[in-house]
C-alpha positions in Angstrom: 75.3 68.7 64.8 76.6 68.7 61.8 80.3 68.8 61.8 80.5 72.4 60.7 78.5 73.0 63.1 80.9 71.6 65.7 84.5 72.6 64.2 82.8 76.1 64.6 81.6 75.7 68.7 85.2 73.9 68.7 87.8 75.9 66.8 86.8 79.4 68.8 87.1 77.3 71.8 90.3 76.1 71.1 91.8 79.6 70.3 90.2 80.9 73.3 92.3 78.5 75.9 95.3 79.3 73.7 95.4 82.8 74.2 94.1 81.9 78.0 97.4 79.5 78.2 99.6 82.3 76.6 98.1 85.3 79.0 99.0 82.5 82.4 102.3 81.9 80.7 103.4 85.2 80.4 101.8 86.4 83.6 104.1 83.7 85.5 107.6 84.6 83.4 107.1 87.9 84.7 105.8 87.5 88.4 108.7 85.2 88.5 111.6 87.5 87.0 109.5 90.5 89.5 110.2 88.7 92.5 114.0 87.3 91.3 115.1 90.3 90.5 113.4 92.9 92.9 113.9 96.4 92.3 116.2 95.6 89.5 113.2 94.4 87.6 111.6 98.2 87.5 115.0 99.7 86.9 115.4 97.4 84.3 111.8 98.3 82.5 112.7 102.0 82.7 116.2 101.8 81.1 114.9 99.7 78.4 111.5 101.6 78.1 110.0 98.4 77.1 109.0 95.9 79.2 109.8 92.7 76.9 112.9 94.5 75.8 113.5 94.3 80.3 112.7 91.0 80.6 114.5 89.4 77.9 117.7 91.6 79.4 116.6 89.8 82.4 116.3 86.3 81.3 119.8 86.8 79.4 121.2 87.5 82.8 119.8 84.8 84.3 121.5 82.7 81.6 124.5 84.4 82.1 125.0 83.6 85.7 123.8 80.2 85.1 126.9 79.6 83.4 129.0 80.7 86.1 130.1 78.9 88.8 129.6 80.6 92.3 130.3 78.9 95.2 130.0 79.5 98.7 132.3 80.2 100.8 133.8 78.5 103.8 133.9 79.7 107.5 137.3 80.2 107.6 137.2 82.2 104.3 134.1 84.5 105.8 136.2 85.2 109.0 139.0 86.1 106.9 136.9 88.7 105.3 135.1 89.8 108.4 138.3 90.7 109.7 139.3 92.7 106.8 135.6 94.2 107.0 136.4 95.5 110.3 139.9 96.9 109.5 138.4 98.8 106.8 135.6 100.5 109.2 138.1 101.3 111.7 140.2 102.8 109.4 137.5 104.9 108.6 138.1 107.4 111.4 141.5 108.5 110.2 141.2 107.7 106.5 137.3 108.1 105.1 138.8 107.9 101.6 140.7 105.1 102.0 138.4 103.0 104.4 135.6 103.1 101.3 138.7 102.4 98.9 138.7 99.7 101.1 135.4 98.5 100.9 135.3 98.7 97.7 138.1 96.4 96.9 136.9 93.8 99.4 133.8 93.0 97.9 135.2 93.1 94.6 137.7 90.6 96.3 134.5 88.4 98.1 132.9 88.8 94.2 135.7 87.1 92.8 136.1 84.3 95.7 132.5 83.7 95.0 133.4 83.4 91.4 131.6 86.0 89.6 133.5 87.9 87.2 135.3 91.3 89.0 135.9 93.1 85.3 133.8 96.2 85.1 131.2 97.7 87.4 128.4 97.2 85.1 129.1 93.5 84.5 129.3 93.2 88.4 126.1 94.7 88.6 124.6 92.7 85.9 125.4 89.5 87.2 124.8 90.5 91.0 122.1 91.4 89.8 120.2 87.8 89.7 120.6 86.7 93.3 121.4 90.3 94.8 118.7 92.0 93.4 117.5 93.8 96.5 120.8 95.4 97.4 122.0 96.7 93.9 120.8 100.3 94.8 123.5 99.7 97.6 126.2 98.8 95.5 125.3 101.5 93.0 124.9 104.1 95.6 128.4 103.3 97.2 130.1 102.7 93.8 129.1 106.8 93.0 130.7 107.8 95.8 133.6 106.0 95.5 134.2 107.4 92.1 133.3 111.0 93.5 136.2 110.0 96.1 138.7 109.6 93.6 137.9 112.9 92.4 137.9 114.0 96.3 134.4 115.3 95.4 133.0 113.2 98.2 131.9 114.4 102.1 132.5 112.4 104.7 129.0 112.1 105.6 128.9 110.5 101.7 131.8 108.3 102.7 129.9 107.1 105.8 127.2 106.7 103.8 129.2 104.4 101.1 130.2 102.1 103.9 127.2 101.3 104.8 126.2 100.7 101.4 128.9 98.4 100.5 128.2 96.9 103.7 124.4 95.7 102.9 126.3 94.1 98.9 129.2 92.5 101.2 127.0 91.1 104.0 125.0 89.0 101.4 128.2 87.6 99.7 130.1 86.9 103.0 126.9 84.7 104.1 127.0 83.0 100.8 123.9 84.6 99.3 121.4 84.3 102.2 120.3 88.0 104.4 122.2 87.7 107.5 120.8 87.2 111.1 120.0 90.8 112.2 
C-alpha cells in the first residue's frame, strides 16, 4: 500500500475516534451533572433555555462550592439544633407565622454553621444545589410561603406545608449532608 492510501485510511479513523471520544466525554459530564444536581439540573436547563449554558453554570456552582469550607457539625451541635427545631414545631400550634420564620432562621443558622454563605436567597440556593439539589424545591417552596407570610397572605395550611418543606433541608443539613434515616 502506498503512503497516500494509508493516510486516506488512517486520518478518517482517527477523526472518527476523536469524535467518539468527544461525545463520550460530553455524555459523561452531562451524566455526572444530572446525578449530582438531580432535579436542579433540569431546572437550570429550563431557566437558561440552553443545555450548554446550564451545564456551564452548574460547573461554576461546583467550583464555587469546592472553594467553600463546608464542615460537619458535632453531635452536641446537632442536638442543639434538633431541640431548637422541636421548639419551633411546638410554637406552630399557637403562632404558625412565627414558627415558620423560626424554621427559616434555623435553616439559615445551620447553613452558616456548616460553612455555607447565608447572604441572599438565590446565592444560598446556588451554593446548596451542589450537595442538596434534591431538596431545593422544598426550600424554594418554603421560602415562597415565608415571603407570603410576611405580607400576611399565607394560610395556616400553607404555613404547615412550609414547615414540612423546611424540615427536608434542615434534616439534610443537620445530618452533615446525608439523608437522615427514617
